[in-house]
VOBA-1610 file (N, C-alpha, C; in pm, whole numbers, padded with zeros to 5 digits, always signed):
BEGIN
Met+01332+02104-02942Met+01329+01992-03033Met+01359+02044-03173Cys+01433+01966-03244Cys+01471+02005-03379Cys+01410+01906-03478Asp+01330+01956-03572Asp+01259+01870-03667Asp+01351+01788-03756Asp+01474+01835-03776Asp+01564+01760-03863Asp+01656+01665-03786Asp+01640+01657-03656Asp+01718+01565-03574Asp+01661+01424-03590Pro+01738+01327-03638Pro+01686+01193-03665Pro+01630+01123-03541Ile+01686+01151-03425Ile+01635+01087-03303Ile+01493+01132-03276Trp+01467+01263-03281Trp+01333+01315-03257Trp+01237+01269-03367Arg+01283+01271-03490Arg+01198+01227-03602Arg+01155+01081-03582Asp+01250+00994-03545Asp+01219+00853-03525Asp+01126+00832-03405Leu+01150+00908-03299Leu+01064+00897-03181Leu+00921+00938-03213Ile+00904+01050-03279Ile+00770+01098-03315Ile+00703+01001-03411Gln+00776+00950-03506Gln+00720+00854-03601Gln+00675+00728-03528Gly+00755+00681-03435Gly+00719+00562-03359Gly+00594+00582-03275Leu+00580+00699-03217Leu+00463+00727-03134Leu+00337+00742-03217Thr+00347+00804-03333Thr+00228+00827-03414Thr+00187+00705-03494Gln+00277+00609-03511Gln+00244+00489-03588Gln+00234+00365-03499Asp+00212+00382-03371Asp+00204+00272-03277Asp+00082+00185-03307Asp+00105+00056-03324Asp-00006-00037-03349Asp-00042-00119-03225Gly+00024-00089-03112Gly-00006-00160-02988Gly+00072-00289-02969Ala+00156-00326-03065Ala+00230-00453-03057Ala+00324-00456-02936Ala+00392-00347-02909Ala+00485-00344-02796Ala+00410-00359-02665Ala+00296-00292-02651Ala+00216-00304-02529Ala+00167-00447-02512Arg+00117-00507-02618Arg+00069-00646-02611Arg+00183-00740-02572Ser+00301-00714-02623Ser+00417-00796-02591Ser+00448-00790-02441His+00443-00670-02384His+00468-00655-02240His+00359-00724-02159Leu+00234-00706-02197Leu+00124-00772-02125Leu+00136-00923-02135Asp+00167-00974-02253Asp+00184-01119-02271Asp+00298-01174-02187Ala+00399-01090-02159Ala+00512-01132-02077Ala+00483-01116-01928Gly+00362-01069-01894Gly+00324-01057-01753Gly+00357-00924-01689Arg+00390-00825-01770Arg+00423-00692-01717Arg+00311-00593-01745Pro+00287-00499-01652Pro+00186-00396-01676Pro+00233-00295-01780Val+00137-00224-01837Val+00165-00121-01937Val+00104+00010-01888Tyr+00181+00116-01893Tyr+00135+00249-01854Tyr+00113+00332-01980Ser+00006+00412-01978Ser-00020+00499-02093Ser-00088+00627-02046Ile-00094+00722-02137Ile-00159+00850-02110Ile-00236+00889-02235Ala-00345+00961-02217Ala-00426+01008-02328Ala-00460+01155-02305Asp-00495+01223-02413Asp-00526+01366-02405Asp-00642+01396-02310Asp-00736+01302-02296Asp-00855+01330-02214Asp-00838+01290-02067Met-00717+01254-02026Met-00693+01216-01887Met-00659+01338-01803Pro-00695+01334-01675Pro-00658+01445-01586Pro-00505+01458-01577Pro-00456+01578-01563Pro-00310+01600-01553Pro-00251+01520-01436Gly-00133+01464-01459Gly-00062+01394-01353Gly-00103+01250-01333Leu-00200+01201-01411Leu-00247+01064-01394Leu-00211+00979-01515Leu-00193+00850-01491Leu-00162+00752-01595Leu-00263+00640-01590Arg-00279+00571-01700Arg-00359+00449-01703Arg-00262+00333-01691Lys-00294+00239-01604Lys-00212+00120-01586Lys-00297-00002-01622Asp-00256-00072-01727Asp-00323-00194-01769Asp-00242-00313-01720His-00311-00408-01657His-00247-00527-01603His-00265-00644-01699Pro-00174-00743-01694Pro-00186-00859-01781Pro-00317-00936-01765Asp-00378-00929-01647Asp-00503-01003-01623Asp-00627-00928-01670Gly-00608-00812-01734Gly-00720-00736-01788Gly-00767-00620-01702Arg-00723-00614-01577Arg-00760-00501-01492Arg-00695-00374-01544Ala-00762-00261-01517Ala-00706-00131-01554Ala-00733-00033-01441Glu-00639+00056-01418Glu-00651+00154-01311Glu-00603+00290-01360Leu-00658+00392-01300Leu-00608+00528-01318Leu-00518+00551-01198Ile-00391+00583-01222Ile-00296+00593-01112Ile-00219+00724-01115Arg-00163+00754-00999Arg-00067+00863-00985Arg+00062+00794-00940Phe+00172+00824-01003Phe+00299+00763-00968Phe+00383+00860-00889Asp+00440+00812-00778Asp+00536+00893-00704Asp+00647+00802-00653Arg+00734+00853-00572Arg+00851+00776-00527Arg+00813+00655-00443Gln+00699+00656-00381Gln+00655+00542-00302Gln+00590+00435-00390Gly+00563+00466-00515Gly+00504+00370-00609Gly+00370+00421-00661Asp+00296+00330-00721Asp+00167+00365-00780Asp+00062+00390-00672Gln-00011+00498-00687Gln-00126+00527-00601Gln-00249+00516-00687Val-00335+00418-00659Val-00455+00397-00738Val-00554+00507-00707Val-00594+00580-00808Val-00693+00686-00795Val-00832+00629-00820Arg-00840+00540-00921Arg-00969+00480-00956Arg-00947+00353-01038Arg-01027+00253-01011Arg-01024+00132-01092Arg-01114+00154-01213Leu-01069+00114-01330Leu-01146+00135-01452Leu-01215+00006-01496
//
């Protein structure tokens, strides 16, 4: 990664200044949102559903594998 590359700079800025609007927009449109946090086990994602359910999942070629409901 190159710090002076505008694509990387814009991507990093977008990630660090995220206010959740894009995620809310997807949920409002009826689509799930996937996210990851530093305190999550490696290889797992959080999947938030439009109806408020949340799951810890592992994704593979067969689709989402629910590890735990949150």
